[in-house]
TIKOLMAR-599053 format. One line per 10 residues: number of its first residue (from 1); their letters; for each residue y, z, x of N, C-alpha, C. Coordinates in Angstrom, 2 decimals. Layout:
NUM = A = Y/Z/X/Y/Z/X/Y/Z/X ~ ...
This chain:
1 = MHPRLALFES = 176.72/88.48/97.11/175.17/88.84/96.28/173.88/89.48/97.76 ~ 173.11/89.56/97.55/172.57/90.37/98.08/171.78/89.58/98.88 ~ 171.40/89.59/100.66/170.87/88.90/100.99/169.36/88.66/101.27 ~ 168.46/89.11/100.37/167.14/88.63/99.56/167.35/87.88/98.85 ~ 168.23/87.84/98.08/168.45/86.78/96.73/169.74/85.30/97.93 ~ 170.08/85.60/98.59/171.14/84.91/99.10/170.71/84.14/100.03 ~ 169.34/84.45/100.90/169.23/84.28/102.26/167.33/83.30/101.56 ~ 166.84/84.10/100.83/165.33/83.99/101.13/164.87/83.10/99.67 ~ 164.24/82.00/99.66/163.37/81.70/98.54/162.48/82.63/98.12 ~ 162.14/82.30/96.56/161.87/83.25/95.87/159.85/83.93/96.86
11 = SERPTSLPVC = 160.06/83.12/96.83/158.79/82.93/97.80/157.71/83.83/98.44 ~ 159.06/83.50/98.90/158.99/83.99/101.08/159.84/85.23/101.20 ~ 160.82/86.07/100.19/161.34/86.85/100.36/160.75/88.13/101.17 ~ 160.80/88.85/102.24/160.13/89.24/102.85/159.83/90.48/102.78 ~ 158.19/91.03/102.79/157.91/92.38/102.36/158.32/93.73/103.46 ~ 159.22/94.41/102.63/159.73/95.10/103.93/158.32/96.88/103.78 ~ 157.95/96.61/104.79/157.31/98.32/105.63/157.19/98.97/106.74 ~ 157.13/100.26/106.14/157.59/101.18/107.42/156.64/100.49/108.95 ~ 157.51/100.70/110.03/156.53/100.00/111.07/155.76/101.28/111.40 ~ 155.29/101.84/111.58/154.31/103.17/111.81/153.18/103.17/110.79
21 = DHYAGVEARM = 152.41/103.03/110.78/151.13/103.31/109.80/149.94/103.82/110.38 ~ 150.12/105.03/109.70/150.02/107.30/111.15/148.10/107.10/110.09 ~ 147.03/106.88/111.13/145.86/107.45/110.07/145.33/109.16/110.59 ~ 144.31/109.20/109.32/144.62/110.66/109.53/142.91/110.47/108.32 ~ 141.84/111.04/109.10/140.89/111.29/108.73/140.06/112.36/108.37 ~ 140.42/113.58/108.38/140.25/114.55/108.00/141.08/115.78/108.15 ~ 140.38/116.48/106.51/141.32/116.93/105.82/142.38/117.92/106.26 ~ 142.46/118.73/107.99/143.41/119.76/108.45/144.39/118.07/108.52 ~ 144.09/117.26/109.08/144.46/116.12/110.15/145.97/115.43/108.57 ~ 145.06/115.23/107.53/145.66/114.57/106.37/146.55/115.56/105.83
31 = RKSMALQAEL = 146.22/116.85/106.14/148.06/118.12/105.08/148.92/117.55/106.15 ~ 148.05/117.81/107.37/149.59/117.52/108.44/150.29/116.60/108.78 ~ 150.30/115.70/108.30/150.26/114.07/108.21/151.44/114.75/107.28 ~ 150.82/114.77/105.90/151.59/114.79/104.81/153.01/115.65/104.67 ~ 152.68/116.49/105.31/154.25/118.24/105.88/154.45/116.67/106.90 ~ 154.19/116.33/107.71/154.89/115.46/108.66/155.97/114.66/108.04 ~ 155.26/113.74/107.42/156.19/112.64/106.24/157.32/113.12/105.69 ~ 156.97/114.48/104.92/157.72/114.94/104.32/159.19/115.48/104.90 ~ 158.45/115.97/105.91/160.02/115.85/106.96/160.81/114.74/107.64 ~ 159.84/113.69/108.01/160.91/112.74/108.93/161.13/111.95/107.49
41 = GPVFDLTLDC = 160.50/111.60/106.64/161.12/110.93/105.23/160.37/109.29/105.04 ~ 160.42/108.24/104.57/159.07/107.36/104.66/159.39/106.22/105.55 ~ 159.68/106.86/107.35/159.67/105.68/107.95/158.37/105.54/108.94 ~ 157.21/106.20/108.68/156.33/105.74/108.38/154.88/106.09/107.59 ~ 154.28/105.02/107.23/152.93/105.16/106.12/152.25/106.34/106.47 ~ 151.68/107.05/105.74/150.08/107.82/105.99/148.58/106.81/104.96 ~ 147.75/106.22/106.44/147.05/105.78/105.82/145.55/107.24/105.81 ~ 144.90/106.93/104.45/144.32/108.34/104.83/143.10/107.99/105.00 ~ 142.06/108.00/105.61/140.17/107.05/106.34/138.64/107.46/105.59 ~ 138.67/106.40/104.31/137.11/106.96/103.71/136.29/106.62/104.79
51 = EDGAPVGGEA = 136.48/105.73/105.72/135.57/104.47/106.74/135.12/105.80/107.58 ~ 135.72/106.08/109.22/135.49/106.65/109.92/135.59/108.44/109.86 ~ 136.66/108.25/108.55/136.66/110.13/108.29/135.73/110.57/107.36 ~ 134.78/109.92/106.82/133.82/110.60/105.55/133.19/110.90/106.51 ~ 132.30/112.09/106.02/130.75/112.35/106.95/130.10/111.90/105.88 ~ 129.09/110.92/106.35/127.71/110.54/106.05/126.85/111.45/105.38 ~ 126.93/110.80/104.46/126.60/111.69/103.19/127.14/112.57/101.97 ~ 128.23/112.99/102.49/129.48/113.11/101.66/130.99/112.11/101.49 ~ 130.49/110.99/100.93/131.12/110.21/100.92/132.13/109.96/99.55 ~ 131.58/110.07/99.00/132.12/110.02/96.92/132.74/111.23/97.42
61 = EHAEMIASFV = 132.53/112.56/98.54/133.92/114.11/97.92/134.64/113.99/99.20 ~ 134.45/112.81/100.09/135.46/112.13/100.46/136.82/111.94/100.00 ~ 136.09/110.56/99.55/137.34/109.89/98.98/138.33/110.51/97.60 ~ 136.95/111.84/96.05/137.45/112.44/95.50/138.91/113.40/96.29 ~ 138.64/113.92/97.35/139.37/114.34/98.51/140.98/113.54/98.22 ~ 140.63/112.96/98.84/141.83/111.70/99.59/142.71/111.30/98.11 ~ 142.02/110.86/97.21/142.89/110.65/95.57/143.42/111.82/95.31 ~ 143.16/113.16/95.37/143.61/114.27/95.00/145.29/114.35/96.30 ~ 144.75/114.11/97.25/145.69/113.34/97.96/146.98/112.85/97.76 ~ 146.65/111.45/97.42/147.65/110.91/96.67/148.14/110.96/95.62
71 = NSADNRFDRI = 147.80/111.88/94.72/148.56/112.18/93.75/148.96/113.88/93.68 ~ 148.63/114.35/94.75/149.54/115.60/94.83/150.58/115.02/94.96 ~ 152.02/116.22/94.93/153.03/116.79/95.20/153.95/116.30/96.06 ~ 152.40/116.51/97.01/153.67/116.46/98.58/152.76/114.95/98.85 ~ 152.51/113.74/98.18/153.02/112.69/98.73/154.25/111.92/97.87 ~ 155.09/112.74/98.61/156.68/112.40/98.34/156.75/111.21/98.37 ~ 156.61/110.32/99.02/157.85/109.46/98.94/156.50/107.60/98.74 ~ 155.08/108.51/98.00/154.74/107.11/97.64/154.00/106.44/98.72 ~ 154.14/106.45/99.59/153.44/105.70/100.77/152.21/106.40/101.64 ~ 151.79/106.19/101.13/150.26/106.45/101.48/149.65/106.31/100.86
81 = GVRVHPVSHP = 148.79/105.46/101.82/147.35/104.24/101.57/146.31/104.72/102.10 ~ 145.68/104.12/101.78/143.81/104.47/101.56/143.17/102.96/102.60 ~ 142.14/103.83/103.58/141.22/102.57/103.95/140.25/103.05/103.48 ~ 139.29/102.01/102.87/137.70/102.51/102.15/136.63/101.92/103.44 ~ 136.01/101.54/103.01/134.59/100.90/103.50/134.76/99.72/103.61 ~ 133.80/98.50/104.59/133.60/97.55/104.36/133.40/96.66/103.83 ~ 133.35/95.77/102.73/132.93/94.83/101.19/131.38/94.88/101.61 ~ 131.21/94.95/102.87/129.40/94.69/102.98/129.12/95.88/102.53 ~ 129.36/97.56/102.99/128.75/98.50/103.09/128.67/98.64/101.14 ~ 127.59/99.71/101.21/127.27/100.60/99.54/128.35/101.48/99.30
91 = CFERDLQTLI = 129.03/101.90/100.13/129.63/102.75/99.41/131.24/102.01/99.20 ~ 131.35/100.39/99.08/132.57/100.36/99.27/133.16/99.74/97.45 ~ 132.45/99.79/96.70/132.49/99.37/95.15/132.78/101.04/94.55 ~ 132.51/102.30/95.37/132.04/103.41/94.95/133.72/104.37/95.35 ~ 133.96/104.08/97.01/135.21/104.28/97.22/136.33/103.19/95.62 ~ 136.12/102.23/95.94/137.47/101.68/94.61/137.63/102.07/93.27 ~ 136.19/102.08/92.60/136.06/103.44/91.09/136.91/104.39/91.46 ~ 136.09/105.27/92.76/137.11/106.22/92.68/138.83/106.54/92.60 ~ 138.80/106.24/93.65/140.28/105.94/94.31/141.42/104.96/93.34 ~ 140.81/104.16/92.93/141.34/102.69/91.89/141.53/103.94/90.26
101 = GQAGGRLAYI = 140.25/104.76/90.15/141.06/104.97/88.76/141.32/106.33/88.79 ~ 141.04/107.19/90.00/141.51/108.49/89.71/143.14/109.29/90.69 ~ 144.12/107.33/91.21/145.05/107.35/92.63/145.40/106.40/92.22 ~ 145.19/104.97/91.37/145.16/104.03/91.76/147.14/103.55/91.40 ~ 148.03/104.37/90.66/149.26/104.34/90.45/150.15/104.45/91.85 ~ 149.17/105.68/92.60/150.16/105.78/93.71/149.68/105.20/95.25 ~ 148.95/104.58/94.90/148.15/104.05/96.23/149.22/102.88/96.53 ~ 149.75/103.42/98.45/150.18/102.72/98.71/149.80/101.24/98.67 ~ 148.66/101.04/98.96/147.99/99.88/99.77/146.46/100.63/99.54 ~ 144.86/99.89/99.64/144.04/99.88/100.67/144.11/98.75/101.50
111 = MVPKLQSLKE = 143.54/99.20/102.71/142.98/98.84/103.18/141.90/98.59/104.10 ~ 140.59/97.71/103.98/139.90/96.72/104.09/138.97/96.26/105.33 ~ 138.71/97.21/106.26/138.00/96.85/107.41/137.06/95.86/107.68 ~ 137.03/95.25/109.23/136.28/94.17/109.23/135.81/93.35/108.49 ~ 137.07/92.25/107.54/137.04/91.66/106.91/135.83/90.24/107.86 ~ 135.30/89.69/107.94/134.33/88.94/108.13/134.86/87.28/107.89 ~ 134.98/87.12/106.94/135.23/85.77/106.75/136.68/85.19/105.12 ~ 136.93/84.59/105.13/138.25/84.75/104.29/136.97/84.54/102.65 ~ 136.42/83.86/103.26/135.54/84.66/101.39/135.28/85.63/101.48 ~ 134.92/86.74/102.22/134.88/88.32/101.89/136.38/88.79/102.09
121 = AQAACDWIDR = 137.93/88.41/102.33/138.87/88.59/102.45/139.40/88.02/100.67 ~ 138.93/87.09/99.95/138.70/86.89/98.85/138.03/87.46/97.65 ~ 136.84/87.59/98.30/135.71/88.32/97.27/136.39/90.10/97.73 ~ 137.06/90.43/98.27/138.12/92.07/98.94/138.98/91.75/97.88 ~ 139.66/90.96/97.70/140.64/90.38/96.56/140.46/91.26/95.28 ~ 139.33/89.88/95.23/139.30/89.67/93.65/138.24/91.27/93.24 ~ 137.75/91.56/94.27/136.96/93.09/93.60/138.11/93.88/93.18 ~ 138.65/94.59/94.06/139.94/95.46/94.08/141.28/95.55/92.54 ~ 141.21/94.23/92.47/141.82/93.63/90.99/141.22/93.60/89.35 ~ 139.21/93.29/90.19/139.09/93.65/88.78/139.40/94.80/88.46
131 = VSTEHGLLRK = 138.50/95.62/89.06/138.52/97.32/88.92/139.66/98.04/88.83 ~ 141.32/97.19/89.06/141.81/98.15/89.22/142.35/97.55/87.15 ~ 142.04/96.26/86.97/141.64/95.56/85.24/141.06/97.28/84.48 ~ 139.58/97.44/85.21/138.54/97.96/84.33/139.68/99.90/84.20 ~ 140.23/99.81/84.94/140.81/101.24/85.20/142.22/101.37/84.10 ~ 142.81/99.80/83.33/143.64/99.83/82.74/145.16/99.85/83.39 ~ 144.75/99.80/84.99/145.59/99.63/85.49/147.50/98.56/85.53 ~ 147.97/98.27/85.62/149.23/97.82/85.50/149.68/96.84/86.18 ~ 149.63/97.49/87.44/150.60/97.27/89.01/149.18/96.57/90.07 ~ 149.67/95.01/91.00/148.14/95.39/91.36/149.33/95.70/92.81
141 = IPIHGLIETF = 147.46/96.89/93.28/147.66/97.12/94.70/147.76/96.26/95.69 ~ 149.01/96.09/96.73/148.56/95.70/97.79/147.74/96.16/98.80 ~ 146.95/94.87/99.19/145.93/94.60/99.97/146.20/94.69/101.27 ~ 145.89/94.95/103.14/146.00/95.10/103.66/144.06/94.78/104.54 ~ 144.73/93.60/105.66/142.58/93.91/106.09/143.13/93.87/107.23 ~ 141.76/94.51/108.18/142.01/94.94/109.65/141.25/94.07/110.02 ~ 141.35/92.78/110.50/140.61/91.53/111.84/140.56/91.62/113.00 ~ 138.94/92.78/113.09/137.93/92.91/114.15/136.48/91.94/114.38 ~ 136.58/90.87/113.77/135.62/90.70/114.21/135.43/89.07/114.27 ~ 134.61/87.96/114.52/135.37/86.79/114.97/134.95/85.63/113.77
151 = GGLRDVTHIA = 134.24/86.20/112.98/134.92/85.68/111.61/136.03/85.51/110.77 ~ 136.57/87.55/111.47/137.84/87.19/110.29/139.00/87.18/111.55 ~ 138.80/86.72/113.03/139.76/85.85/113.52/139.43/84.57/113.73 ~ 138.77/83.42/113.14/138.25/82.31/112.68/139.09/82.16/111.56 ~ 139.09/82.79/110.93/139.81/82.47/109.22/140.82/83.59/109.25 ~ 141.27/83.68/110.35/143.15/84.23/110.23/143.94/83.90/109.31 ~ 143.80/82.20/109.72/145.37/81.84/109.32/145.63/82.25/108.02 ~ 144.08/81.52/107.14/143.51/81.29/106.20/143.53/82.74/105.17 ~ 143.02/83.40/106.09/143.02/85.11/105.14/144.44/85.72/105.31 ~ 145.37/85.00/105.73/146.64/85.37/105.87/147.47/85.04/104.42
161 = ALPRIESLSF = 147.45/83.82/104.78/147.72/83.02/103.25/147.26/83.34/102.17 ~ 146.41/84.25/101.67/145.97/85.05/100.65/147.64/85.41/100.03 ~ 147.15/84.86/98.44/148.89/86.08/98.29/148.66/87.67/97.99 ~ 147.76/88.43/97.97/146.89/89.94/97.51/147.49/90.19/98.91 ~ 147.57/89.71/99.93/147.56/90.47/101.60/148.39/90.23/101.80 ~ 149.18/91.28/102.15/150.23/92.67/102.56/150.49/92.66/103.78 ~ 149.43/92.58/105.26/149.39/92.70/105.89/147.89/92.49/106.50 ~ 148.31/92.18/107.93/146.68/92.12/108.64/146.56/93.43/110.19 ~ 145.95/93.72/110.47/145.71/95.23/111.45/144.73/94.33/112.99 ~ 144.74/94.54/113.83/143.65/93.82/114.39/143.19/94.86/114.68
171 = GLMDFVSAHR = 142.01/95.23/115.01/141.34/96.64/115.12/140.13/96.60/116.66 ~ 141.74/96.71/117.76/140.91/96.26/119.04/139.37/96.34/119.26 ~ 139.42/97.97/119.03/137.90/98.40/119.63/136.63/97.89/119.13 ~ 136.41/97.87/118.32/135.59/96.70/117.55/135.48/95.51/117.98 ~ 136.76/94.47/118.07/136.88/93.65/118.59/136.08/93.29/120.11 ~ 136.78/94.28/120.93/136.33/94.24/122.23/134.70/94.86/122.33 ~ 134.45/95.48/121.33/133.07/95.72/121.65/131.63/94.87/121.01 ~ 132.31/93.49/120.24/131.65/92.71/119.70/131.49/91.47/121.07 ~ 132.41/91.99/122.14/131.78/90.83/123.00/130.85/91.10/124.00 ~ 129.70/92.40/123.88/128.68/92.80/123.78/129.08/92.69/125.73
181 = GAIPASGMSV = 129.97/93.46/126.34/130.04/94.10/127.61/131.49/92.85/128.21 ~ 131.16/91.28/127.30/131.16/90.41/128.04/132.87/90.87/128.53 ~ 133.93/91.47/127.78/135.52/92.14/127.88/134.81/93.63/128.55 ~ 135.42/93.86/129.78/134.68/95.02/130.33/135.68/96.24/129.25 ~ 135.30/97.15/129.87/136.29/98.44/129.35/137.44/99.34/128.22 ~ 137.57/98.34/130.06/139.29/98.52/130.30/140.43/97.69/129.61 ~ 139.04/96.41/128.25/140.21/95.75/127.68/140.81/96.36/126.77 ~ 140.15/97.61/126.03/140.81/98.61/125.60/141.56/99.73/125.68 ~ 142.30/99.63/126.80/143.38/100.61/127.43/144.62/99.89/126.84 ~ 145.15/100.82/127.54/146.62/100.34/127.39/147.31/99.52/127.88
191 = EGQFSHPLVL = 146.56/99.40/129.28/147.23/97.86/130.01/145.96/96.90/129.69 ~ 144.68/97.18/129.79/144.31/96.45/129.44/144.50/95.26/128.14 ~ 144.41/95.32/127.18/144.80/95.60/126.17/145.94/94.47/125.61 ~ 146.93/94.32/127.28/148.24/93.50/127.50/147.14/92.59/128.39 ~ 146.13/92.48/128.39/146.54/91.33/130.11/145.06/90.38/129.38 ~ 144.08/91.05/129.10/142.76/90.64/129.73/143.26/88.91/128.29 ~ 142.63/87.78/128.85/143.44/87.26/128.00/141.87/86.83/126.34 ~ 141.28/86.86/126.40/140.91/87.29/124.90/141.11/88.25/124.26 ~ 141.61/89.28/124.08/141.99/90.44/123.95/143.77/89.26/122.87 ~ 144.55/89.28/124.51/146.17/88.85/123.99/145.97/88.14/123.33
201 = RAKLEIAAAC = 145.37/86.89/123.19/144.67/85.41/122.10/144.90/86.00/120.78 ~ 143.70/86.92/120.94/143.76/87.85/119.50/144.33/88.24/118.65 ~ 145.16/88.58/118.98/146.67/89.48/119.27/147.80/88.35/118.39 ~ 147.84/87.70/119.50/148.69/86.40/119.00/148.41/85.64/118.32 ~ 147.19/85.19/117.57/146.65/84.73/116.69/146.82/85.53/115.63 ~ 146.29/86.61/115.39/147.34/86.92/114.13/148.87/87.65/113.60 ~ 149.34/87.44/115.10/151.10/87.85/114.79/151.25/86.43/114.35 ~ 150.96/84.86/114.67/150.91/83.67/114.27/151.19/83.81/112.70 ~ 149.55/83.64/112.61/148.77/83.93/111.23/149.92/84.82/110.00 ~ 150.16/85.71/110.87/150.80/86.66/109.53/152.64/86.10/109.30
211 = HSHGKTPSHC = 153.15/85.80/110.33/154.45/85.36/110.38/154.65/84.16/109.62 ~ 153.32/83.30/109.83/153.73/81.72/109.36/153.54/81.77/107.60 ~ 152.91/83.18/107.41/152.67/82.85/105.66/153.51/84.45/105.46 ~ 154.69/84.70/105.72/155.06/86.08/105.57/154.38/87.48/105.04 ~ 153.53/87.39/106.24/153.22/89.02/105.90/153.76/89.77/107.70 ~ 152.63/91.04/107.47/153.49/91.93/108.61/152.05/91.90/109.44 ~ 152.62/91.65/110.78/151.19/92.17/111.63/151.60/93.49/111.65 ~ 150.60/93.86/112.19/150.34/95.70/111.96/149.35/95.31/114.09 ~ 150.33/96.01/114.87/149.17/96.40/116.11/148.12/97.52/116.28 ~ 147.20/97.78/117.46/146.50/98.14/117.06/146.85/99.44/117.64
221 = VVTEFKDLRA = 146.21/100.16/118.26/146.17/101.29/118.73/145.62/101.48/120.33 ~ 146.47/102.62/120.34/146.45/103.18/121.61/144.99/104.55/121.57 ~ 144.54/104.64/122.48/143.82/105.46/122.54/144.05/106.84/123.25 ~ 144.20/106.61/124.46/145.01/107.09/125.54/146.68/107.93/124.91 ~ 146.31/108.80/123.84/147.26/109.84/122.74/148.36/110.73/123.40 ~ 147.74/111.03/125.22/148.40/112.31/125.55/149.31/111.27/125.92 ~ 149.70/109.79/126.66/150.28/109.51/127.53/151.14/108.91/126.77 ~ 152.72/109.72/126.71/153.00/109.23/125.50/153.86/108.36/125.89 ~ 154.13/107.91/127.25/155.24/107.32/128.51/154.29/105.56/127.47 ~ 153.33/105.15/128.13/152.69/104.42/128.01/152.46/103.76/126.87
231 = LERAAGRAAR = 152.24/104.76/125.53/152.04/104.41/124.37/153.52/103.57/124.46 ~ 154.83/103.95/124.67/156.43/104.17/124.54/156.03/102.24/125.25 ~ 155.54/101.82/125.98/155.91/100.79/126.81/154.76/99.83/126.06 ~ 154.00/100.14/125.34/152.39/99.23/124.72/153.45/98.63/123.52 ~ 154.03/100.21/122.45/154.64/99.43/121.04/156.12/98.29/121.65 ~ 156.91/99.08/122.91/157.73/97.48/123.19/157.22/96.87/123.04 ~ 155.61/96.48/124.43/155.54/94.90/124.09/154.98/94.58/122.78 ~ 154.43/95.05/122.73/154.66/94.69/120.77/154.90/94.63/119.87 ~ 156.00/94.47/119.96/157.36/94.35/119.25/157.85/93.36/120.24 ~ 158.61/94.00/120.83/159.26/92.58/121.78/158.62/91.00/122.26
241 = ELGYTRMWSI = 157.47/91.28/122.50/156.46/90.03/123.27/156.01/89.67/122.83 ~ 155.05/90.02/121.33/154.14/89.82/121.53/154.37/89.47/119.34 ~ 155.27/90.21/118.74/155.67/89.66/117.49/155.27/90.61/117.02 ~ 154.48/91.86/116.85/154.41/92.75/115.43/155.53/93.15/115.16 ~ 155.40/93.77/114.19/156.44/94.28/113.08/155.69/96.20/112.50 ~ 155.07/95.98/112.72/154.08/97.78/112.62/153.29/97.82/113.82 ~ 152.60/98.92/113.98/151.67/99.53/114.66/150.89/100.45/114.39 ~ 150.04/100.61/114.18/149.06/102.56/114.32/149.23/103.43/115.24 ~ 149.25/104.43/114.63/149.40/105.43/115.59/147.85/106.74/114.71 ~ 147.09/107.38/114.91/145.91/108.38/116.04/146.56/109.51/115.95
251 = HPSQIQPIVE = 147.88/109.64/116.67/147.70/111.24/116.55/149.61/111.50/116.00 ~ 149.65/112.38/115.88/151.10/112.76/115.38/151.58/112.63/116.26 ~ 151.66/112.67/118.17/152.98/112.55/118.63/152.98/111.69/118.54 ~ 152.48/110.17/118.60/152.60/108.48/118.36/153.44/108.71/117.79 ~ 153.78/109.10/116.46/154.12/108.54/115.16/156.05/108.04/116.03 ~ 156.91/108.58/115.98/157.94/109.24/116.80/158.43/107.85/117.63 ~ 158.09/107.88/118.87/157.67/106.84/119.64/157.31/105.42/118.91 ~ 156.57/105.36/118.11/156.50/104.22/117.71/157.84/103.13/117.26 ~ 157.70/104.54/115.64/159.66/104.24/115.21/161.19/103.87/116.38 ~ 160.82/104.50/117.37/161.66/104.11/118.35/161.51/102.93/118.80
261 = AFAPSAAEVD = 159.99/102.59/119.21/160.19/101.23/119.72/160.21/100.01/118.59 ~ 160.26/100.55/118.00/160.61/99.23/116.89/162.10/98.93/116.48 ~ 162.46/99.92/116.68/163.82/99.80/115.90/165.55/99.42/116.61 ~ 165.84/98.62/115.91/166.98/97.73/117.36/167.76/98.99/117.66 ~ 168.40/98.43/118.92/169.57/98.99/119.31/170.53/99.39/118.48 ~ 171.50/99.66/118.91/172.98/100.39/118.21/173.91/99.33/118.54 ~ 173.68/99.07/119.93/173.83/97.45/118.97/173.99/96.58/118.78 ~ 172.96/95.75/118.35/171.96/95.27/117.78/172.31/95.28/116.46 ~ 172.29/96.78/116.37/172.75/97.16/115.19/174.16/96.64/114.31 ~ 174.61/97.15/115.15/176.81/96.79/115.02/176.74/95.41/114.72
271 = TAAEILLAAQ = 175.93/94.57/116.32/176.56/92.92/116.02/176.35/92.78/114.19 ~ 175.00/92.99/113.92/174.44/92.78/112.70/175.12/92.78/111.68 ~ 175.91/94.42/111.43/176.00/94.17/110.46/177.94/94.06/110.21 ~ 178.31/93.57/111.51/179.11/93.10/111.86/179.17/91.65/110.68 ~ 178.32/90.57/111.38/178.12/89.58/111.05/177.67/88.87/109.58 ~ 177.09/89.76/109.19/176.62/90.03/107.24/177.20/90.24/106.68 ~ 178.44/91.40/107.09/179.18/91.94/105.43/180.54/90.86/105.89 ~ 180.51/90.22/106.80/181.71/88.51/106.88/181.13/87.01/105.47 ~ 179.91/87.58/106.46/178.78/86.88/105.97/179.56/86.28/104.21 ~ 178.62/88.37/103.83/178.15/87.75/102.14/179.94/88.32/101.62
281 = AASWAPTAHR = 181.29/88.58/102.32/182.31/88.01/101.80/182.58/86.46/102.01 ~ 181.66/85.79/102.84/181.74/84.41/102.24/180.88/83.78/101.54 ~ 180.85/84.36/101.20/179.83/83.86/99.83/178.67/83.27/100.18 ~ 178.44/83.60/101.67/177.09/83.25/102.96/177.49/81.91/102.82 ~ 178.42/81.72/103.09/179.05/80.40/104.06/179.11/80.16/105.33 ~ 179.52/79.52/106.45/179.16/79.53/108.23/180.09/80.26/107.91 ~ 180.75/81.10/109.19/181.72/82.15/109.57/181.21/82.34/110.88 ~ 182.54/82.96/111.81/182.22/82.47/113.38/182.27/84.55/113.29 ~ 181.34/84.75/114.10/182.20/86.62/115.41/181.65/85.88/116.85 ~ 182.66/86.53/117.16/183.39/86.85/119.22/182.87/85.25/119.55
291 = GTLHDRASYR = 183.69/84.13/118.86/183.27/83.06/119.12/182.17/82.40/119.06 ~ 181.11/82.48/117.81/180.40/82.14/117.71/180.01/81.84/116.60 ~ 179.31/80.05/116.15/179.42/80.21/114.96/177.74/80.58/114.27 ~ 177.32/80.97/112.52/176.75/81.26/112.40/176.44/80.91/110.92 ~ 175.95/80.54/110.68/175.34/80.60/109.11/173.95/80.80/108.86 ~ 173.13/80.71/107.65/172.24/81.38/106.76/170.91/81.58/108.02 ~ 170.80/80.73/108.58/169.93/80.62/110.16/169.99/81.56/110.65 ~ 171.01/82.22/111.26/171.21/83.31/112.01/171.43/84.50/110.99 ~ 171.75/84.19/109.93/172.04/85.82/108.85/170.74/85.97/108.32 ~ 169.39/84.93/108.66/168.24/85.10/108.40/167.75/86.61/109.48
301 = YFWHVLERAH = 167.90/86.31/110.55/167.46/87.09/111.78/168.23/88.31/111.85 ~ 169.37/88.40/111.04/170.13/89.41/111.83/169.94/90.15/110.15 ~ 169.98/89.83/109.67/169.03/90.85/108.17/167.87/91.28/108.68 ~ 166.81/90.47/109.04/165.90/91.59/109.77/166.13/92.47/110.59 ~ 167.16/92.47/111.48/167.63/93.54/112.51/167.76/94.48/111.34 ~ 168.68/94.07/110.56/169.27/95.56/109.44/168.27/96.19/108.99 ~ 167.41/94.99/108.44/166.26/96.36/107.62/164.86/97.06/108.04 ~ 165.27/96.66/109.95/164.12/97.27/110.61/165.16/98.89/110.92 ~ 166.45/98.86/110.81/167.26/99.70/111.67/167.31/100.86/110.39 ~ 166.81/100.40/108.33/166.86/100.68/107.66/165.58/101.20/107.67
311 = RTGQPLASQV = 164.82/100.65/107.97/162.91/101.21/107.81/162.64/102.42/109.11 ~ 163.96/102.00/110.43/163.21/103.43/111.31/164.10/104.22/111.22 ~ 164.97/103.95/109.41/165.78/105.73/109.75/167.14/105.51/110.89 ~ 167.52/104.70/111.51/168.82/104.84/112.13/169.86/104.62/110.83 ~ 170.94/105.59/111.24/171.95/106.07/110.61/172.71/104.93/110.42 ~ 172.95/104.54/109.75/173.64/103.18/109.32/175.75/103.76/107.89 ~ 176.48/102.66/108.44/177.66/102.90/108.08/177.59/103.36/106.87 ~ 178.67/103.45/106.01/178.17/104.23/104.48/179.17/102.56/103.53 ~ 180.18/101.29/104.41/179.81/100.23/104.23/178.30/99.40/104.23 ~ 177.84/99.62/104.62/176.12/98.53/104.57/176.05/99.13/103.97
321 = QEAFFQEPSA = 175.47/100.55/103.56/174.79/101.38/103.09/174.69/100.38/101.37 ~ 176.03/100.46/100.71/176.69/100.27/99.96/176.53/98.86/99.57 ~ 176.62/97.64/100.59/176.14/96.86/100.06/175.20/96.60/100.59 ~ 173.93/96.57/101.52/172.72/95.83/101.52/171.84/97.46/101.19 ~ 171.60/98.22/100.70/170.69/98.94/100.85/169.87/99.76/99.44 ~ 170.86/99.39/98.95/170.69/100.00/96.96/170.13/99.28/97.10 ~ 169.23/98.58/95.18/168.62/98.22/94.58/169.27/97.73/94.32 ~ 168.86/95.39/94.28/169.54/94.29/94.43/169.21/94.01/93.03 ~ 170.25/93.57/91.88/170.06/92.79/91.13/168.97/91.88/91.44 ~ 168.07/92.12/89.34/167.71/90.49/89.63/168.38/89.14/89.37
């Protein structure tokens, strides 16, 4: 039996998302990012930006262009999502009508920014589902949320509990700005965002809320995009210390370092493969590995290691591929 079926109840089976979420807002960068995704494979998601990427007065045309990209042959893996305007913005519903109406069948997800409260998050989910129904869409488009306001952080555990939410991200820049100078500008830097107590508290609350409800926590940007060593350190800390399983990229050069930072080591992958293959052969009963007893609790941990290796494009033995990464039967 496949580990997703053997180790998890149907209500707690984890969603598997690429570890990098790359943002692009202008046409040239969108095209370049789609070409890069086609080259590297679906090790990163691509989010096309209707919010900050759209020129003022040209929002409708921008949304139509994004819909055409989602529908294009260049979207090889159907792992392109979109960030729409906030719920309170006049363009929010128009974004949904255009994007869902023209490309709803292929959208990987819809990211809703600046969620102010549980009520607003629920309204966003309801609105997306209503527009989907209006356009005869049979699938439910996954919904991602951006936590960058005081109200959103206050309600983050309840927002993460919403069935339609798949992932929550932290919006560093808006969160710091909302403190009206009480958090210094250094709180937005690659070092300060891991040391200022208010920023660190927000990151931890978002990660904890996501994990408590089986959702994916997505770490914020590193704006110093030319300093790849700093990015590598930040991505490593986000993954190892704060419990994030996904991270934003805002420049193509950031994608590969993020993927590598979130990938398990070769030794971790080998250990996980050995333990899980033995467990599967034992019908998921307890087994011993190098003098240590393992059961379903540790099997779940090692399954997450293997899944992360698969999501980050690490080479896996053919036996592991055949046993775990073919579509499981229901």
